[in-house]
N, C-alpha and C positions, 0 to 999 in steps of 0.2 A: 504494500500500500504506500503510495507516494505521500509526501508531506501535505499536499493540497487535499488529497482524499481524506487523510487523517483529520485535517482541520475541519472539513465539511462534516465528517462523522461526529467530531466533538461538538460542533455547533448544533447539529441535529439532536444529539443526546441532551444538550443543555436546553434546547427548545422544548423538549418533552419533559425533562425532569426539573429544570430550573436551577439545580445544584448538582455538582459532580465532584467526586473525590479523585485524586490521582490514581488510586488503586482501582476504582470502578472503571475509569476510562481505560486503564491499561488492560484490564480483563476483557472489556468489551471489544477493544481493537486488537487484542493479542500482540501487544508491544510492551516494551519495558517501561517501568515507572519513570526512568530517567528521560526517555523519549517524550512521555506525556508532560513531564515538568517543563521541558524545553518548549513543547507546543503551547502549553498554557501561558508561559511567559511571553512567547512571541505573539500570541493572540491578544494578550492583555496589552502589549505595546501598541497593537493596532486598534485598541478599544473595542474589540469584538467580544470580550468577556471581562469579568473582574476577578482577579486572583484573591483567594482566601487561604487561610492556613490549611495546607493539605489538599487544596482543591480549587474550584472555581465556581462562580455563579454567573447566570446570564446577565449581560450588560444592558440589553435593550430588546425591542421587538424585532430587530433585524438579525437573522441568523445565517445569512448567506455570505460567502466570501466576496470581497471586493473584486471587480471585474479583472483587475490587473493580475490577480492570483489564479483566476480561472482559465486564462488563455492557454496554459500548458496542458490542461486536462483534455484528453481525447482529441488532440489536435489533428491527427490524420483523418479521423472520422468526420470532424467538423469541416475540414477542407473538402472532402468528397460530398458531404451533404450540401455545402454551399454551391459547389459546381453543378450538382444535379438540380437544385432549386433555381439557380439562375437561368437554366434552360426553359423554365416555365414563363419567363417574362418576354412579352412581345415588344418590338420597337415602338416608342412613343407612349408606353404604358405609364400609368401613375401607380407607384408602388409604395405601400406602407411598410415600415420597419420599426419594430420596437428595439430596445436595447438588449445586449447580451453578446457572448462570444461567438455564437453561431451566426446570429444576424450580422454582426460586425464582419465576419468572414464572408458572408453572403454579399454585403455591400461592396467589398473589394472585388468579388467575382463579377458582380454586375457592372462595376465601373470599367472593367477591362475586357468585357465580352464584346467580341467584334460585331456581333449581330445588333448590338445596341448603340453603335457609334453615332447613329443619326440622332440620338437623344432620348431621354426619358426623365421622369420626375420621381423623386423620393420624398415622401412625407414621413418624418420621424420625430420621436421624442428623445432620441439618443444623441447627446452632445458630441460624443466621440465619432459617431458615424457622420454627422453633419460636418464636423471640422475636417475629417479626412477626405470627404468627397467634394467639399467646396471648391477645391482647386481643379476639379474635372469640369472642363467647359461644357461638355455635352450632358452634364447631369444638373438638373434644376433641383435645388434643395429647399424644402419647406420644413421649418422647425416649429413644433408646437410650443406654447408657453408652458410655464410651470416652474416648480422649485427643483433644483438639481439634487439628485440623490447620489452620494459619493460611491456607494457600492457598485452601481450599475451605470452611472453617468446618465441616467434617465431623468427627464423632466416629469414630475408628477404633480397632482393637485388640480383644483378646479380651473386654473388658468389655461389648462390644455383644452378645455371644452370649446372655447371660442373659435380656435382654429379648426378643430376636428368637425365642428358642426357646419363648417363652410366648404368642406371638400368631399369629393368622392374618389374612391380608389378602385383600380381594376383588380388588384390583388394585394393582400396584406400577408406578410410573412411574420409569424409569431414565434419568437424564442420563448421557451418555457422552463420552469424549474422542475415541473413534473407533469406527466400526462397519463390519465387513467381512462380506460376504455368505457367505464360506466359514468364517471363524474365529469370528465373533460380535462381542461388545461388549468394549471395552477402556477402561481408565483409565491415566493416566500413572503413578499411584502404586499400589504393590502393596497398601498398607494399605486404601486406598479400595476397590480391586477386591475384596478379601476380604470386607469388610463389605457391600458392594453385592450380592455373590453371596448372602450370607446373607439379605439383605432380600428379594430377588426369589424366593428359595427358599420363602418363606412365603406367596407370592401365588398365587391361582387364575388370574390373568391378568397377563401382563408386557407393558408398553408401553415401548418406547424412544422418548424425545423428543429429537430432535437435528436441528439445521439441516443442510442438505445439504453444507456444507463438511466435516463430520465423517464423512460416509458414503463408503464405499469406501476407508477408511484403516485403519491398524492403529497401536496404541500399545504401551507397554511391557508392561502387565499385563492379562491377559484376565479379564473379569468373568464371562462365561458364553458357551457356544457358541450358535450361531444357533438351534439347536433349542429353546432355552429361552425364546425371544422370540416372542410372539404377534402383536404389532402394532408398526409403526414409524410415528410421526407426525413428519413432516418438512415442509419448505417446497416450494413449487412449482418450485424450481430443480432438484430431483432429476430426472435424465434418465429418459426412458421405459425405456431399456435397463437402467439400474440398478434401477429400480422393478420391472421384469419379473423380474430375477434374484432379488430378495427374495421376490416373490410365488411364484416357482418353488420357493424354499426353504421355503415354508410360512408366510411372514410377511405379514400383511395390511398394505398400505401406504396411509397417508392423507397426501395432500399438501395442506397448508393455504395 
């Protein structure tokens, strides 16, 4: 298990338990107590938890790692997912993108796709995506309002409503923290979930882009029910059984 996977696991345990001892975390993750102490100290430095004598307690309602730490996780899968998802976009399309590592990779793929050189539009609440693609002359960038969230670089809150109410999207690509075949798509943070729901509500076609580690899971705040998702683009590690369940639920599955 990589450091980033351990950190996410620790934060998920804290989200559920509220308090965690070094020994409990070591047993749950099957690592040494010395490793857990280092992890606790480093997460405390990032203000992701609060250190206590012999353990840690949850710092806030946010339990997901900052985006800069997630980029190394499942990088090859995310690259393939982004390449496959980019092929779904037609020239001149208006594309919605929320924040996240997979959608950030998708934004790069769209910006360099030869079939889109004639131009297209991206509507996003992700500051990193907007900043990176602003220099691309053939890409029109529309950014929602809102308050910036440090973990994901996403703009959240009611200020996003004004922009999203005025636009329509051909396709919206949704990065998620979890996707369940019965309950739908989830985010760890309720503010992100709310804006993401508004974003996909403006789209004619909704595509979830998520590596298989997020499929079959649930998180704190629901973005949308499964019935609002048209397509899932994921990696080849998704089992035939899970893929079949999504297909039965009316979701087209693309495994890259």
